[in-house]
N, C-alpha and C positions, 0 to 999 in steps of 0.2 A: 733657099731653105723652104721646105714645104710648109703649108699652113698647119698640118698636123703636128710637125716637129715643134713649130713655134708655140702651139697650144701646150704641148707636153712640157717645154721649157718653163712656160709661165706657171703651170701647175706645180712643177717641182720647186720653183722659186717661192710660190705661195706656201707650199708645204714646209719648205725649209725655214721660212720666216715664222710660221706658226710654231714649229719645234723650238726655235730659238726663244720665242716669247714665252712658251710654256716652261722651258728650262730656267730662264731668268726669273719667271714668276715663282717657280717652285723654290729657287734659291733665296729670293727675297722673303718669301713666306717662312721658310725654315729659319732664316737668320733672325726674323722678328719673333717667331713663336717658339723656337727651340734653339737659342743661341749656344746652349751647352754642346750641341753637336759639332760646333766649329771651334771648340776650345782645345787646341793642340799644343803639345810641347815643342819648343824650338831649340832645346838644348841637348836633346838625346841624339847620339850618333847611332845610325841604323844601317844594318846590312841584311841581305836576304840570301838564304842558302837553299838551293834546289838539289834534292837528292831523291833517289828511289828507295823505297823501303827494302827491297830485296838486295840492295847494295850495302846494307848495314849489317856487318858480321855479328852473329850471335843474337839477332833479332828474331822474334817469333810472333805469330798471330794466333789468338785463341778465338774461335768462332762459336756460334750457337746461341747468341743473345739477340735481342730485338730492340734496337734503339737505345744503346747503352747510355746511362746517365752518370752515375757516380760510382766511385771505387774506394775500397778501404783495403790497405795492405797490412796483413798481420805481421808483427815484428818477429825477427829470428825464425823466418819460415819462408816458403815459397807460396803459401796459401794466401788468397785474397778473395774479397767479395765484391760483387757488382750489382747495382740496381739497373733495371731497364724500364722503358716506357711501355712494355707489355705487361708491367705490373709485378715482375718477378725480382727476387733476390737470388743470385747464383753464388755458389761456392766453387772456386777453382783451385785445384791443388795438383801436385805431382812431384816426382823425385828430381826433376830437372826442368829447365825452361821449355825444352822441346817436348816434354812429356806432360805439360800442363793441360788440364781439361776440366770441363764442368763435372763435378762429382755429385752435386745435389742442387736442386732449385726449389724455391717455395713461392707460391703466389701470394702476394700481399694485398693487391687491389688492382684497380684499373691502370694506375701508373705508380711506379716506385721511383723516388727522386733522391734526395740527399741521403748520405750514409756515413756513419762513423761508429767507433767503438768507445764505450764508456770505460773508465777504469774499473768498474765492477764486472767487466767481462761480457756484457751484453752488447749486441749490435743495436743501433738505433737508426731508423730510416724515416723519411718522409713518404707518405702514401696518399694518393688521391683516388677517389672512386668516381671522378667526374671527367668530362672531356677537357680539352685545352681551355675553352672559355670558362667552364666551371672551375677549373684549377685557378685561373687568373682572378676570378671574382670571389669565389668561396674559399678555395685553397686546398691545402693538404694538411694532414695531421701527423703526429709523431707516433710511431709504434716502436716497441722493443722486441727483438728477436734473439733467441739463443743461437750460438755459433754452430750448433748442429742443425739449424733450420727446422726445428720441430715445434717450437712454441712462439706465439706472437700475442702481444697485448697492446691495446690502444692507450696512449698516455695523455693526449692533449686534444684541444679543440682545433679546428682548421685555421691555418694562417693563409691569407690571400697571397697567391703567387709564391708560396713558400718554395725555397730552392735549396740553398746550402745549409748544412748543419755541422757543428763542430763542438767538441768538448775541450775544456781546459783541464789542467792537472787536478783541480778541485772537484771535478765531476759535474760542473755546471754546463748546461747545454745552451749554445748560441744558435740562433735561427735567423735567416734573412727572409723578409716578407715585404710586399709592396703592391704596386698596381701594374707593374710590368708594361708601362706605357712609355715608349721611347720619346714621344713629343712632350709629355708632361710627367716625367718620372717622379715617383715618390716611394721611398724605401726606408725600412727600419730594421735594425738588428735588435732582436729580442733575446732575453736570457730566461731560462728556466732554472731556478736555483735549487740546490740540493737542500731538502728539508730534513726533518727528523726521520731517522731510520733510513737515511740515504735516498729517500724518495724525491723525485723531481716534482715540485709543486708550484711555487710562486713564479708567476710570469710577469716580466716588466720590460720596458724598452730601455736599451742602454745607449744606442746611437740613433738619432733622428735624422731625417732629411739627407740620406746617404745616396739618393738617386735610385737608379734601377738596380737594386741590390740583388746579388746573384750568388757567386761561390764564396765559400768560407774555408779557411785553413788555419789551424792553430799550430804555431811553430814552437816546439818545446825548448829548443835551444835559446831562443830570444825571449820567450814568454809573450810573443806578439800574436794577435789574431789578425789575419789578412782577409779583406773583404773586397770582392770585385764589384765595381759599378759597371754593368755590362757595356754601356755605350760611352763611358767617359774615362775611367781611371781605376786605380787600385788604392785602397786605404789600408792602414794598419793602426792598431791601437793595443795598448796594454790592458789586459782584463782588469787590472787593479785601478786603472786610471780612467778608461772610457773616453779619452780624448782622441778622436780619429785624426790621423795626419795622412796627407796624400803622398804615396811613395812611388807612384808611376802614373803618368798622364799619357793618354793616347796621342799618337803622332800623326794620324791621318783620318780622313773622313770615312765613316762606316767601319772603322776598326772596332772589334768587339772583344770583350774578355768574359769568358764563361767561368770555368773553374780555374784554380790556381794552387800552387804549392811552392815550397822553398827548399832549395838543396842545402847541403851542409856548409857551402861557402857563402850562403846568404843571397844567392841569385833567386829571382822570382821567375817561376815557370808558369805560363798561362796558355790556355787553349783559346783560339780565336775561331769560333764557328762561322763568322762572316767571311773569312778568307781561308778557312779550313787549314790553318797552320797551328804550329806550336811555337810559342814565343819565349825567349829567355832574356830577362832584363837584369843587368848588373848595376845595382844602385850606386856602387862606389865609382865605377867608370862612367856611369850614365850612358851605357851602351845597350842597344837592343838588337837581338838576332832573331829573325823570323825564319823558321824552318818549314819549307814547303816540301812535305814528304809524299812523293807520288806513290799511290797505292793505299793511302789512308784517306778516307772521306772526310766528312764534317766532324771535327773534333769536339769533345764535350768536357770530359774530366781528365785530370792528370795527377799522378802521385809519384814520388820517388822513394825507393827503399835501398838501403845499403845491404848488399849481399856479397859475402866473402871479400869485404873491403871495397867493392865496386858499387857505384851508384847506378841503379837501374830505373829507367823511366817507363811508367805504365800510362797508356793513353786510351781512353774509350772513344768509340765511334758512334755518333748518334744517327748519322745518315751516310749511306754508301757514297752518295755523290755530293759535290759541293753545292748544296741547295738549301741554305738556311731558312728560306721562306716556304719550302715545300710542305712541311708538316707531315711528311711521310714517316719519319722516324724508323727507318729500316736499317740502321747501323748494325753491323754484323758481330762486333765483339771488341776485343782488347788487343792492343799492340804493345809488345814488350821490347824495349830498346836500351842497350847499354849506353849510358850517357857519354862515355869516352869515345864511342863511335860517332856520335853526332858532333862532338866538339872538335873532331879532327878537321872539320870543314870550315 
């Protein structure tokens, strides 16, 4: 063996040792400073489904948006609204799924985030005029927008790292806020209560210390509000009780949960931007299915609507590629998938 080869072997051995030391050091550091990252469920049965979007009959893709964030589906209609990180809210409508298209858009600010409809018929959205760092520390504020996308009014102060918003049946607005720090997460669910004249005025915290608070979904069937803790789990609580209970615990390292919704059977559907998947959790069976749908990039929000008796899943794409740390936010639009086609696998 030549002298040069021996030197090369030694260099590789030293490099390998350094890598092992660094990995072990990072592991020990995270275990000591962020033990919540290693809190996994051991009782959930899990399976993974690999499928291509084009192989799902009846599925369509609606493009023309930029870094899609949240979605609201109008009932008894094919119309829906989407916010994106270009700062727009878009109205999508058409006579059939394959005819859906953007019919109108309105610029709300630098970034448009959470989105929902109040019982009074107005859309409410989270808006930030800042970059990502500014959103994290100063936050986003609430605006209300008419469904014709012609009028907008600012309703609140900024909430740091504001993300999900949801209304209950009483017209009270719930908001997630926090520091969006995965190592030392701190999150709160706030409520803006309905005051005299149906105005939203009084703001107070209803759930403290809920971790890296992110998505919100109010399930009318159960009266429960679901909250995603991005890096750990999903909570649910009754708006009358405000006692949060953990209904899903992550099962692996670096699993994420962004937005979420519940189908009519009570299954929890979640987007995982870390793995660019959509997840279905059956709380009765304690079973999880991860759908890796090739053709869909980094997932952000999801909602389900019953149309002609069938449940249809809508998924927003925040990035074209599976790159949760890129910060490019170049997601193209919304994917529409009949649930029965996914559940065949």
